[in-house]
C-alpha positions as CSV (number, residue, x, y, z in Angstrom):
1,M,67.3,55.1,159.7
2,R,69.2,52.3,159.1
3,K,72.0,51.6,161.5
4,S,74.9,49.2,161.2
5,L,77.2,47.8,164.3
6,L,80.8,47.3,163.2
7,A,83.2,44.8,165.1
8,V,86.5,44.8,164.6
9,C,88.9,42.0,166.2
10,V,92.6,42.4,166.2
11,F,95.1,39.7,167.3
12,T,98.7,40.3,168.6
13,S,101.1,37.9,169.5
14,S,104.7,38.3,170.8
15,A,105.9,34.8,168.7
16,L,107.6,36.3,165.7
17,L,108.9,33.9,163.0
18,I,111.1,35.0,160.1
19,A,111.6,33.1,156.9
20,A,110.4,29.9,158.4
21,S,109.7,28.5,154.7
22,A,113.4,28.4,154.3
23,L,113.9,25.6,157.0
24,P,114.5,22.4,155.5
25,A,111.7,19.8,155.7
26,S,113.5,17.8,158.5
27,A,114.5,20.8,161.2
28,A,112.1,21.5,164.1
29,I,111.7,25.1,165.3
30,N,111.2,23.9,168.9
31,G,113.1,20.8,168.9
32,S,116.5,19.7,167.8
33,Y,117.9,20.3,164.4
34,P,119.6,17.1,162.6
35,S,123.1,16.2,162.7
36,G,124.6,17.4,159.8
37,S,122.4,20.3,159.1
38,G,124.5,22.7,159.5
39,Y,122.7,23.9,162.4
40,G,124.8,23.0,164.8
41,G,122.2,20.6,166.6
42,T,121.0,23.9,168.6
43,T,118.0,23.0,170.7
44,G,114.7,24.2,172.5
45,P,112.4,27.2,172.2
46,N,115.2,30.0,173.1
47,A,117.8,29.0,170.7
48,A,120.1,31.4,169.1
49,A,119.7,32.8,165.5
50,Q,121.1,30.2,163.0
51,T,122.2,30.5,159.3
52,D,120.6,28.5,156.9
53,P,123.4,27.1,154.6
54,L,120.9,26.7,151.8
55,T,119.7,30.1,151.3
56,S,122.1,32.2,153.8
57,T,118.8,33.6,155.2
58,T,118.8,34.2,159.2
59,A,115.9,32.1,160.7
60,T,114.7,34.1,164.1
61,A,114.2,31.7,166.8
62,V,110.4,31.8,168.0
63,T,109.2,32.2,171.4
64,Q,106.2,30.2,172.7
65,A,103.6,32.9,173.9
66,S,101.8,32.2,177.3
67,S,98.9,34.3,176.1
68,V,97.2,36.3,173.2
69,A,95.9,39.8,173.4
70,A,93.2,40.5,171.5
71,N,90.6,43.6,171.2
72,A,87.1,43.3,170.1
73,S,85.3,47.0,169.2
74,G,82.1,48.5,167.8
75,S,80.4,51.7,167.3
76,I,77.0,52.3,169.0
77,F,74.8,55.0,167.4
78,G,72.2,56.9,169.3
79,G,68.7,56.7,168.4
80,T,65.6,59.2,168.8
81,L,63.0,60.5,171.9
82,S,59.7,59.6,170.8
83,A,56.0,59.5,172.2
84,A,53.4,57.8,171.2
85,V,50.5,59.1,173.2
86,Y,46.7,59.5,172.2
87,G,43.6,61.7,173.2
88,A,40.2,60.5,174.2
89,Y,36.5,60.0,173.7
90,L,34.4,61.6,176.7
91,S,31.5,60.7,177.9
92,P,28.2,62.6,177.4
93,A,26.7,64.8,179.7
94,T,23.2,66.4,180.2
95,L,22.7,69.7,181.5
96,N,20.0,70.4,184.4
97,G,21.2,73.5,185.3
98,T,21.7,73.3,189.0
99,A,25.2,71.0,189.1
100,T,28.4,71.1,187.5
101,Q,29.0,67.9,185.9
102,T,32.1,66.1,184.4
103,M,32.7,63.9,181.3
104,T,35.3,61.6,181.2
105,G,37.4,59.0,179.1
106,S,40.6,57.2,179.1
107,S,43.2,56.8,175.8
108,A,45.1,53.7,174.7
109,P,48.2,53.3,176.6
110,W,51.1,55.6,176.2
111,S,54.6,54.8,175.1
112,L,57.7,57.5,176.0
113,I,60.8,56.0,174.6
114,D,64.2,57.6,175.0
115,G,66.6,55.9,172.8
116,R,69.0,58.5,172.6
117,G,71.4,57.0,174.7
118,T,72.7,60.0,176.5
119,G,70.9,60.0,179.7
120,V,70.1,63.4,179.1
121,A,66.7,64.9,181.1
122,W,63.4,65.1,178.8
123,N,59.7,66.6,179.2
124,L,56.3,65.5,177.6
125,S,54.5,68.8,177.7
126,V,51.0,69.3,176.8
127,S,48.8,72.0,175.3
128,V,45.0,72.2,175.2
129,S,43.0,74.4,172.8
130,N,39.1,75.7,173.4
131,F,36.8,73.3,173.1
132,I,34.1,74.3,170.0
133,S,31.1,73.5,168.8
134,A,31.1,74.2,165.6
135,A,28.6,77.0,164.1
136,V,26.0,75.5,162.2
137,G,22.5,76.8,159.8
138,S,22.3,80.3,158.5
139,G,20.0,83.1,159.1
140,N,17.1,82.6,161.8
141,T,18.1,79.0,162.1
142,S,21.6,79.5,162.5
143,Q,23.4,78.2,165.8
144,P,27.0,80.2,166.5
145,L,30.4,78.9,167.7
146,R,30.3,77.7,171.2
147,T,33.3,77.3,173.6
148,I,34.4,75.7,176.6
149,Y,37.5,76.7,177.7
150,G,40.6,74.2,177.8
151,S,41.7,74.9,181.2
152,N,38.7,72.8,182.1
153,L,40.3,69.8,181.0
154,A,42.5,67.5,183.6
155,I,44.8,65.0,181.9
156,T,46.5,62.2,184.5
157,P,49.1,60.0,182.6
158,G,48.4,57.3,185.3
159,S,50.9,54.4,186.5
160,F,53.7,53.3,184.6
161,A,56.2,50.8,184.4
162,L,59.5,50.1,182.2
163,A,58.7,48.9,178.7
164,A,59.0,44.9,177.8
165,D,61.9,44.3,175.9
166,T,61.1,43.6,172.2
167,A,64.1,41.5,171.5
168,S,63.5,38.0,170.0
169,G,65.7,35.2,171.1
170,I,68.1,37.2,173.1
171,T,68.5,37.3,176.8
172,P,67.7,40.8,178.2
173,A,71.0,42.6,179.0
174,T,72.0,45.2,181.9
175,G,75.3,46.3,182.9
176,S,75.8,49.5,180.7
177,Y,76.7,52.5,182.8
178,D,78.2,56.0,182.9
179,S,81.3,56.7,185.1
180,D,79.7,59.7,186.3
181,A,76.6,58.0,187.0
182,G,78.0,55.0,188.8
183,N,76.9,51.4,187.9
184,G,74.3,49.0,188.4
185,S,71.8,47.1,186.5
186,A,69.3,50.2,186.6
187,Q,71.9,52.1,184.2
188,A,71.0,50.0,181.2
189,T,67.0,50.4,181.0
190,G,66.7,53.6,183.2
191,S,64.8,53.5,186.1
192,T,60.9,54.4,186.8
193,A,62.3,56.3,189.9
194,A,63.7,58.6,187.2
195,V,60.4,59.5,185.7
196,V,57.7,61.6,187.3
197,A,54.1,62.1,186.3
198,H,52.7,65.9,186.5
199,P,49.0,65.5,185.9
200,L,47.2,68.3,184.0
201,A,44.8,69.9,186.7
202,Y,41.6,71.7,185.8
203,S,42.5,75.2,186.5
204,N,39.0,76.9,185.7
205,S,41.5,79.9,184.3
206,D,39.0,80.8,181.4
207,A,41.7,79.9,178.8
208,P,43.6,77.2,176.9
209,V,46.4,75.6,178.3
210,S,50.1,76.1,176.6
211,G,53.0,73.9,177.1
212,S,52.1,72.2,180.6
213,T,54.7,69.7,181.8
214,L,52.8,66.2,181.7
215,V,55.7,63.6,182.3
216,S,59.3,64.4,182.9
217,G,62.6,62.1,182.6
218,A,65.5,62.9,184.9
219,D,69.3,63.2,183.9
220,S,71.5,60.8,185.0
221,V,72.2,61.4,189.1
222,A,75.6,60.0,190.5
223,G,74.7,58.0,193.8
224,T,71.0,58.2,193.7
225,N,68.1,55.6,192.4
226,L,67.7,57.8,189.6
227,G,70.6,55.7,188.3
228,G,71.4,56.3,184.7
229,G,68.4,58.6,184.2
230,A,65.4,57.9,182.3
231,K,67.2,56.2,179.5
232,G,64.8,53.1,177.7
233,G,60.8,53.1,177.3
234,Y,58.2,53.5,179.7
235,V,54.6,52.6,179.5
236,F,51.6,54.5,181.0
237,S,49.0,51.8,180.8
238,A,45.8,54.1,181.7
239,P,45.8,57.8,180.7
240,S,42.7,59.5,182.1
241,F,40.5,63.0,180.8
242,T,38.2,64.9,182.8
243,L,36.2,67.9,181.4
244,T,34.7,69.4,183.9
245,I,31.1,71.4,182.7
246,P,30.0,74.5,183.8
247,R,25.9,74.3,185.0
248,N,25.0,76.9,182.6
249,A,27.5,75.5,179.6
250,Y,25.7,75.8,176.6
251,K,24.8,72.6,174.7
252,S,26.4,71.2,171.4
253,N,25.3,72.9,168.4
254,V,22.8,70.1,166.1
255,D,23.1,70.9,162.3
256,N,19.6,69.8,161.0
257,S,20.5,71.1,157.1
258,S,20.8,67.4,155.8
259,G,17.1,66.5,157.2
260,S,18.9,64.5,160.1
261,P,20.4,66.2,162.9
262,V,23.9,65.8,163.7
263,I,25.4,66.4,166.7
264,Q,28.6,69.1,166.9
265,P,30.3,67.7,169.6
266,Y,32.5,70.1,171.7
267,V,36.4,69.2,169.9
268,A,39.7,70.6,171.3
269,V,42.9,70.0,170.0
270,I,45.7,68.3,172.2
271,T,49.2,68.7,171.3
272,F,51.9,66.7,172.8
273,T,55.7,67.7,172.5
274,I,58.5,65.8,174.0
275,S,61.8,67.2,174.0
């Protein structure tokens, strides 16, 4: 969406001049009127109104203004709440029948951005389907679908920081605040104190994972270091994933239909929701 910023400047002044163009060229607004001009030689900035003998128009005297009042105004529109998040490839594991094992991996950095400009709280939640190794083959050589529960997956968002200001050629600004939340530089960009990571733990509940909060951004809270809430952008540098493998798990299916073995890895769908 294309957004625009409209700025309007309005100037007002207490100085007022009416019919100034009707004055003779030799007349002076703030000086002396020449003898014989019909203006009576009145002088000074507070001169009384005079009658122009040529046009019979009244010329109102001008008072010099010591200051000028002006307004500058513009509308700022709220943007969106968004997340750029990723899954991961997990390291392979070899079953030994006696020990529970783990498969681990990490993803590209996550970016969570609150551009709404409201200071309202937000949450990043996650749902994880069961891990499935697809069925292959048919008849006596078939290998049925195989499952490891989604609750065996742990996700750790990891450390995070305020996102860098992406403006080019502009000094990063502060100084935006809500009177309900107090003031201070943290109001402009949000605060890391307003964001909390909630790692998804391995639960061994033999089920998928549904709607578990992974990261939360707090509302504006007056008089605290939460400042103006979790506005702005946050970058999680190294989110990590760990899948716990039971010692009696089934291996991945292998498709040999093409003449060359093709492993069917265990795959889960991870759904992230920011709201």
